[in-house]
Phi, psi and omega in degrees: 000128186278165182300325182305326181289346180271343193282318188301322183203158178289338175299316177297323178298314181298319179294325181294339181287350179268099179278179176227156182203157172246182180301147184297141178232092181299128181190162173284143180249164174295129183284159176273149175262128184254126178233130177281127182269318181201165178225190181224121184297333185275004180293164182293126180281127179217136177250128173254103183287138176307133182287142176276152176248120192250031177231159179285341181293165178294129179294153179293156182285338180283124179269095185299315182298321180294322179293318177300315180299315179298320178299316180300320182288316189287345178281348175088356184254355183226154169230147189232157169274149179221162172054229184293343178291341174274094192278341177230153186230063177290145175239348177230157185304320183293347181265358183279125171256097186297331180299325178297314184285334173291319177298326178278003177059043177262134178275325185225154181224131176246125176236163180188172179209157180229154175204156176290122185253014180082166181057026178077006183260159176245133175262125180246122177244141182216159178217143174247126182241141170272118186292321183293312182274347183059032181246146178281126180265332190200144174204149180187178181209150176231145166250126185208156172289154182306323181287351179262001189289332175297316177297321177299316180300317179295323179292320176297317178300321177298318179298314181296314180303314183289324180298327182271318187263339185084000179249148177299142173280161182229028180280324178274064179224178179234160175235152173242149179198169180246134175244151173233134178225157179081179181221156176055230182292342181268002181292139180224136176255142178225135170266121190237144172243134182216170172298165185297339178262011176091355180277166178056051180289144176225132179282129177264316182218140172240149183204154171270003180238163183297151175233138176210170168064043171294144180217131185277145166286156184299333180267001177075009183269345186222156171235136170264143179204177184242141182231145174243022187298336179268002182102339177236158182290146177210142179263131177238154168243128185240133175280124185286332182281319185259340184082354179290145180226157183236130175284124183259317181205129175222044182285167179300137178091212184280132168235102188211175172056051180293145179211118178292143171289161181303329178271352178080004183268345182230158179228121173272151182199165175253122181231145182236020182295340179263003182136246177288152178300132177232162177270129177236157175234128180250134168281115187289338179283322185253341185081001180296133184249130179240127179277126183265318180253151177221089187206143182284352177280181175272127179235125188203181177055057178290141176222128184280144165282156187300335180279354179073009185263339184222160180230134170266138180213168179257137178212149175256024183297340177266004179115322177227160183300128175218168179265141179228162177228142182214136174297141183290325184266021179112162181123171186283150174273136180237140177279135182260322188251136178229340177274135179092151181280340190211121177226126180203190176055049185286156173216142184245137181280184191294331180250006177079005183276342182236135175235118176268154182201164167269118181246129180251131173228114187066232179257015181250127181239117183234165175272123179243151178236124178265130178261107184287343178275348181240054176054038177060032175297144185242135174232150179264139179238007176222154184274346186079194006271350183228079182244143184205176169055058177289152178210124182281146165295155185297341175263002177077005185276341182220161174227151166254145169208163180257151181215144178234116181273193182296336180283346182082004180269126181276138175227166174251151171236138173252122188227142174296152185295344175263003178077008187286325182236132181229130180232138183262132173246114186231159178257132185299315184236052180175187180245155178233142181201178174052057181283151175215119180276129183280172181282179173302143177263150174279119182302142184284344183204165183285157174260128177287127184260147177258126181303140176085000180241137182296149182225133177234136180262135178306129178090354185289343182269004180293143178262127181293154178290151177304324177236149179297123181293151183245000000 
């Protein structure tokens, strides 16, 4: 269902949240094409030198250095040299001429090498250097199969990002989205999971009916979604590893907008079995359902704050869709948005300080971000005119959102949280919509550490919530 169908009324919005699905069909999906739209000259300069291959065997087809370089650019905080601008190609510390990189005005330098390590594996070694101080900031190594090298590159990029910024990187993560292909009776919807840059797509669910509203569990092992396969909407939770799924709600009326709590033990959702759509919270262990809102208006799209104590949701109780916040365990509802005629599709960042939304003014719908630390000031990070469904990366540095242009073909955009860098992810023969950025992934293997060099683990800089999330 396209964004245009969401605009006339919040009733249409609530109905659109009810996706459809058939039994899972594990399969490779058509990959997304990523195009960089713009960059920012004031970003931190860093050069990722092409890694050398130091074995007689044929080098792997995956270019680890290129993937690291692309990750640095797409987060919006770095700019890199490419091609002929990389005038020297050191692969070991003794080959670095720091004067060259100072003349090129580079702050950081990444070098590395690869070699055949036996047993079909490739050993990848890398180093991060501060050009000004001429000191090594980071070094490490991975042993991996050739098909695992994209993941290795993302993990190295996470290490570099955190060593420089102090924040965990979010490149070694996954995204979920919905694709539509074909026309008429041949139209097919697929719920797909892929790497954060759109590579390695895997189909989770296929359907002849629309799919929307995928939502990740906090540990990344499950997706909640909505199905109409029985003729009425129903919410399911599906295990990504096994394909097994659990029916959560198939009550009369709307069953939509599932959202896992930060601790993964509860699921918020929009249900209309009692009349107008209301926000409910289910204890997933017991199935106990608690009604959170009590209002004759339409209440939908619940999103948890990171502490698990409050939920942001969309309601038209003021006449048009706006965002509201309410404590889960009781308390008054407060309106959050006042700018713009239409605010919905909220997303909350990792520390709860930023809330992204689809904001409509006239016939233009853009992605706006509210800063709760700056008196709820709002800034736009997308140009419109038909942008929706923002989703933050787990470190809050980037967002995904969906957009539908004049052609009616849906694409995704990955944008830095300051709007400086925007990249389009599109499907060659279809549309893409309903993006959801997944949580941090548990790395599949250890990183070899080099003595005397600092080491940072992705996610280690996260601050625990004041109370254990539920």
